[in-house]
C-alpha distance (Angstrom), angle and dihedral (degrees) to the residues before:
residue distance angle dihedral
M1 . . .
N2 3.80 . .
A3 3.82 109.0 .
L4 3.81 90.9 -126.4
L5 3.80 89.3 63.2
K6 3.81 94.8 54.2
P7 3.84 124.3 98.1
T8 3.79 118.0 -86.2
T9 3.79 142.5 160.2
L10 3.79 134.8 -112.2
G11 3.77 112.7 -166.8
K12 3.79 103.1 -44.8
L13 3.81 93.7 -25.4
S14 3.79 121.5 107.4
L15 3.80 109.7 -144.4
A16 3.79 131.1 -167.1
N17 3.81 92.4 -132.7
H18 3.81 145.6 -20.3
I19 3.82 96.6 -89.6
V20 3.81 118.6 108.7
R21 3.78 130.4 -166.6
S22 3.80 101.0 -139.0
A23 3.79 121.4 -144.4
T24 3.78 112.0 -72.1
Y25 3.79 127.3 -168.5
E26 3.78 102.3 -122.7
G27 3.83 101.0 174.9
M28 3.80 89.7 -150.8
A29 3.81 104.4 109.2
G30 3.78 124.2 111.3
P31 3.82 121.8 -98.3
D32 3.81 92.4 -87.6
G33 3.79 95.4 39.1
E34 3.80 95.9 -87.1
I35 3.79 122.3 160.3
T36 3.81 109.7 -105.9
P37 3.82 128.3 -159.4
A38 3.81 88.3 -105.3
L39 3.80 90.6 58.5
T40 3.79 92.2 45.8
D41 3.80 90.0 53.2
L42 3.80 91.6 46.8
Y43 3.80 95.0 52.3
T44 3.80 93.5 41.7
N45 3.80 87.2 54.9
L46 3.80 92.7 48.2
A47 3.80 93.3 46.7
A48 3.81 91.1 52.0
S49 3.80 91.4 53.7
Q50 3.83 96.7 73.4
I51 3.81 97.1 -115.7
G52 3.80 108.5 165.0
L53 3.80 96.0 -131.7
I54 3.80 132.0 4.5
I55 3.80 119.6 -152.4
T56 3.78 112.2 -165.7
G57 3.75 127.4 -131.4
A58 3.79 111.4 -83.9
A59 3.80 115.7 -72.6
A60 3.80 117.1 -154.5
V61 3.80 116.4 -125.8
L62 3.82 91.9 -150.6
P63 3.82 131.1 25.8
T64 3.81 88.0 -115.1
G65 3.80 89.8 55.0
K66 3.78 95.4 72.2
G67 3.77 115.9 108.6
L68 3.79 103.8 178.6
P69 3.81 137.0 34.0
G70 3.78 116.0 -92.6
M71 3.81 95.1 22.8
L72 3.76 121.6 153.7
S73 3.80 117.5 -109.5
L74 3.79 131.6 -174.8
H75 3.78 99.3 -177.9
D76 3.81 97.8 126.7
D77 3.80 137.9 46.4
R78 3.79 91.3 -126.8
L79 3.82 88.2 72.3
L80 3.80 92.7 58.7
D81 3.80 97.3 94.6
D82 3.81 91.1 53.0
Y83 3.78 92.7 52.0
K84 3.79 93.4 42.5
R85 3.80 89.8 57.4
L86 3.80 89.9 52.2
A87 3.81 94.0 49.3
D88 3.80 90.6 46.2
Q89 3.79 90.8 51.1
V90 3.80 91.2 54.5
H91 3.80 92.5 46.8
Q92 3.80 91.6 50.0
Q93 3.81 86.0 62.2
S94 3.85 90.3 49.4
G95 3.81 90.9 -108.3
K96 3.81 129.9 141.1
V97 3.79 119.4 -136.1
I98 3.81 135.3 -167.9
L99 3.81 122.6 -165.8
Q100 3.80 113.3 -135.5
L101 3.82 115.0 -142.4
I102 3.80 124.8 -154.4
F103 3.77 148.1 164.5
C104 3.80 105.9 -156.9
G105 3.80 100.2 -163.1
T106 3.79 121.0 177.1
Q107 3.80 93.2 -12.9
G108 3.80 88.7 71.8
F109 3.79 126.9 101.4
I110 3.81 97.8 -145.2
D111 3.79 114.3 97.7
V112 3.81 104.1 -115.5
P113 3.82 115.1 169.1
D114 3.81 112.2 -125.6
V115 3.80 92.6 -0.6
Y116 3.80 112.5 -169.0
S117 3.80 120.0 -89.2
P118 3.81 131.4 166.3
A119 3.80 94.7 -122.0
G120 3.81 110.6 -12.7
I121 3.82 95.5 -95.3
P122 3.85 112.0 153.8
D123 3.78 112.9 -104.3
K124 3.81 113.6 -112.4
L125 3.81 92.0 -133.4
T126 3.81 106.6 36.5
K127 3.84 98.4 22.8
R128 3.82 88.7 -135.0
S129 3.80 117.0 142.1
G130 3.78 101.7 -164.4
K131 3.77 126.9 -172.8
A132 3.79 121.0 -54.4
M133 3.79 102.6 -119.7
T134 3.78 119.5 -111.6
P135 3.82 121.7 -142.6
E136 3.82 87.6 -101.0
D137 3.82 90.9 51.9
I138 3.80 89.0 52.7
R139 3.79 91.7 49.3
Q140 3.81 91.0 50.7
L141 3.79 92.0 48.0
K142 3.81 92.3 52.2
T143 3.79 89.7 49.0
A144 3.81 90.5 50.0
F145 3.82 93.7 52.1
I146 3.79 91.7 48.4
A147 3.81 93.1 46.9
A148 3.81 92.6 48.2
A149 3.81 90.6 49.7
Q150 3.80 90.6 51.8
R151 3.81 90.1 50.2
A152 3.79 90.8 51.0
I153 3.79 92.3 54.2
T154 3.81 91.5 43.7
A155 3.81 87.4 53.2
G156 3.79 90.1 55.3
F157 3.80 103.5 -102.7
D158 3.79 115.1 152.0
G159 3.78 91.7 -127.2
V160 3.79 145.4 -44.5
E161 3.79 136.7 -99.1
I162 3.80 121.6 -147.2
H163 3.81 110.4 -141.5
S164 3.81 109.8 -136.9
S165 3.80 103.3 150.7
A166 3.81 146.2 79.1
G167 3.80 96.6 45.5
F168 3.80 100.1 -61.9
L169 3.81 120.4 136.5
L170 3.81 102.3 -77.2
S171 3.80 89.0 42.2
Q172 3.80 89.6 52.5
F173 3.81 90.4 54.8
L174 3.81 88.9 59.6
T175 3.80 92.7 48.9
P176 3.83 121.3 86.1
Y177 3.81 90.6 -151.5
Y178 3.81 92.2 62.9
N179 3.78 101.7 24.1
R180 3.79 106.7 70.1
R181 3.78 94.9 147.3
T182 3.78 119.9 141.1
D183 3.80 98.2 -154.6
E184 3.81 131.3 80.5
Y185 3.83 90.6 -67.7
G186 3.81 97.1 57.2
G187 3.78 142.9 49.1
S188 3.80 111.7 36.5
L189 3.80 121.9 50.7
E190 3.80 88.4 -111.7
N191 3.79 88.8 58.9
R192 3.80 96.2 40.4
S193 3.80 91.1 53.5
R194 3.80 93.5 44.4
L195 3.81 97.1 93.2
L196 3.80 93.5 50.1
R197 3.79 91.5 46.1
E198 3.80 92.9 48.9
I199 3.80 91.5 49.0
C200 3.80 92.2 49.7
A201 3.80 93.2 46.2
G202 3.80 90.7 48.4
V203 3.79 92.9 47.4
R204 3.81 93.0 48.5
Q205 3.79 91.3 50.7
A206 3.81 91.8 47.0
I207 3.81 99.2 47.7
G208 3.79 98.0 36.6
A209 3.78 130.9 -134.7
E210 3.81 100.5 -62.0
P211 3.84 105.1 65.4
A212 3.78 117.4 74.2
L213 3.81 118.1 -105.0
L214 3.81 115.4 -160.2
V215 3.79 132.5 175.1
K216 3.80 125.6 -155.9
I217 3.79 109.2 -148.3
N218 3.79 139.9 165.5
C219 3.78 119.5 -108.4
A220 3.82 82.8 -150.5
D221 3.80 137.5 -20.6
F222 3.82 94.5 -130.9
I223 3.82 92.1 -144.4
D224 3.79 131.0 108.6
D225 3.81 109.5 -81.7
G226 3.80 90.1 5.5
L227 3.78 130.0 134.7
C228 3.80 105.9 -65.1
F229 3.79 126.9 -148.5
D230 3.81 95.7 -107.5
D231 3.80 91.2 54.0
S232 3.79 91.9 44.7
L233 3.80 89.8 54.1
I234 3.80 90.6 53.5
V235 3.81 91.4 50.4
C236 3.80 90.4 48.7
E237 3.80 89.8 53.8
Q238 3.81 89.7 49.7
L239 3.80 91.7 51.4
A240 3.79 93.1 48.9
A241 3.80 89.0 53.9
L242 3.81 89.9 54.2
G243 3.80 94.2 60.0
V244 3.80 101.3 -94.0
D245 3.83 108.1 157.2
A246 3.81 99.9 -150.2
L247 3.79 141.2 -5.3
E248 3.79 123.1 -136.1
I249 3.80 105.8 -146.3
T250 3.78 119.5 -150.0
G251 3.80 134.4 141.2
G252 3.78 149.7 -144.2
I253 3.78 132.2 33.9
A254 3.78 128.0 -90.6
A255 3.81 93.1 -110.5
V256 3.81 92.0 65.8
R257 3.80 104.6 51.2
D258 3.82 96.4 -179.8
T259 3.81 92.2 65.2
T260 3.79 100.8 35.2
S261 3.80 129.5 91.5
V262 3.83 96.1 -96.5
R263 3.80 100.2 64.0
T264 3.78 119.7 160.4
N265 3.80 132.8 -127.8
I266 3.80 99.3 30.3
A267 3.79 94.3 176.8
A268 3.81 109.8 145.6
P269 3.82 129.3 50.1
D270 3.80 91.5 -114.3
Q271 3.82 88.8 59.2
E272 3.80 92.5 57.2
S273 3.82 129.6 90.4
Y274 3.77 89.7 18.3
F275 3.82 97.9 179.8
A276 3.81 94.0 47.2
E277 3.81 97.1 108.7
Y278 3.80 91.1 52.2
A279 3.81 93.2 45.1
A280 3.80 91.6 49.3
K281 3.81 91.7 52.8
I282 3.80 90.4 49.5
A283 3.80 92.5 47.1
A284 3.80 90.8 52.5
K285 3.80 90.1 60.4
L286 3.81 98.9 45.0
P287 3.81 136.4 78.6
I288 3.82 89.4 -147.7
P289 3.82 130.7 66.2
V290 3.77 126.3 -98.8
I291 3.78 128.2 -141.9
L292 3.80 114.7 -143.5
N293 3.80 113.6 -137.7
G294 3.79 125.2 -173.8
G295 3.79 132.8 63.2
N296 3.80 99.5 -3.2
R297 3.80 105.5 158.7
S298 3.82 111.5 137.9
L299 3.78 131.5 55.8
A300 3.79 88.0 -146.8
V301 3.81 93.3 57.4
M302 3.79 93.5 43.2
E303 3.80 90.2 49.1
Q304 3.81 89.3 58.3
W305 3.81 87.8 63.4
A306 3.81 98.6 36.5
N307 3.81 94.5 100.6
K308 3.82 88.8 60.3
I309 3.82 105.2 27.8
Q310 3.79 120.7 50.4
F311 3.82 104.3 -163.1
F312 3.80 135.9 30.1
A313 3.79 122.9 -155.2
M314 3.78 129.7 -158.0
C315 3.79 132.9 -176.7
R316 3.80 114.3 167.0
P317 3.83 94.9 38.7
F318 3.81 90.2 62.8
L319 3.80 90.1 53.6
A320 3.79 89.7 56.3
E321 3.78 96.2 36.4
P322 3.82 116.1 14.5
D323 3.81 90.4 174.9
L324 3.82 92.7 55.3
V325 3.81 94.6 118.9
Q326 3.79 90.7 49.2
R327 3.80 89.4 53.3
W328 3.79 91.3 51.2
L329 3.80 90.4 47.5
R330 3.80 88.5 54.4
G331 3.79 88.6 60.0
E332 3.81 96.8 -101.9
P333 3.83 100.4 127.4
D334 3.81 101.1 175.5
K335 3.81 113.8 135.7
A336 3.79 120.9 -92.1
R337 3.80 110.9 -76.2
C338 3.83 93.0 -132.1
I339 3.82 107.9 122.1
S340 3.83 93.4 -159.1
C341 3.80 93.5 -124.9
N342 3.83 93.8 142.1
K343 3.80 91.7 -139.1
C344 3.81 86.6 126.0
F345 3.80 93.6 76.2
S346 3.79 113.6 97.8
F347 3.79 136.8 148.3
S348 3.81 87.4 -134.7
G349 3.81 93.9 57.5
T350 3.79 133.5 -43.1
V351 3.81 110.6 -115.5
C352 3.79 135.5 143.0
H353 3.81 110.9 -98.1
V354 3.80 94.8 -173.7
F355 3.81 95.0 54.8
P356 3.83 108.3 22.2
P357 3.83 114.9 -142.6
K358 3.77 121.4 -94.2
Q359 3.79 133.5 -166.4
I360 3.80 117.7 -94.5
D361 3.80 114.3 -132.5
């Protein structure tokens, strides 16, 4: 059996294998972030497919943190029962599930008056400037992340992932282009990473040592005056020292599709796993594992990196082929059939239109 398909651990979690379903915008939640029957069916299907770890679509920590229609949101205790049912459904299928937490900020497409921004710089994708956050705004945001994380653990999730990549709010705080603040949250890398570090420290203290705490972070932004690799590596080392269990490594911002994690036309093996070199360099410096995100399609390519990178995440392939891991476990190692066309993305529900979904037995 391929080593990536063998049991492993992440933090204190025992996982069936090294394959991760990375967070995927589903667009299927209710108007307030509620779990719908469509989402329940989706996650039941994923959990039955023997994926090592499932990371949910991003859940906003405040109503104003949503960026797209149909996003998850765990901003209020009254949503707990909904989310508990979802976590229970995954566990009944012997799956493990992490809730991803986000505040989208100016890179969102929902009209939120005075949406939070590090310094009021127009977003490269949406052109929205937003409101430069006050110290009180920052305090409230930290509180919201911590409260949402506590709710997730109360609901039975195996952990949480803090979304700090792709040009969303926490990612913008790390980026010199967007973060032009002159207070303790801007300027030097130490200051630009302060908000993320304070959120992670607060979440770890609130949820305790048992649940998994992950962070999704760019290896680099690949834009002028963006977060560079050397600075990203320093932030990753800081996060590991705070008790983060694993880092999901991705790259780019949504405004520049050619350098982000959802590139199209991944045809040849040398086009796959496009952040692997960066992730391997980060992993070599850390006492915690990394999860490689971006263009993972073939067991053979992933296996080439398996002595340096511990986990491999996929998003679009599981839309096209939710039983992909089962196929690999059966000894059918062909690459994922996803053609990376990005036609799956839709505000009305993200599904593969080339290979329509089927039920997993």
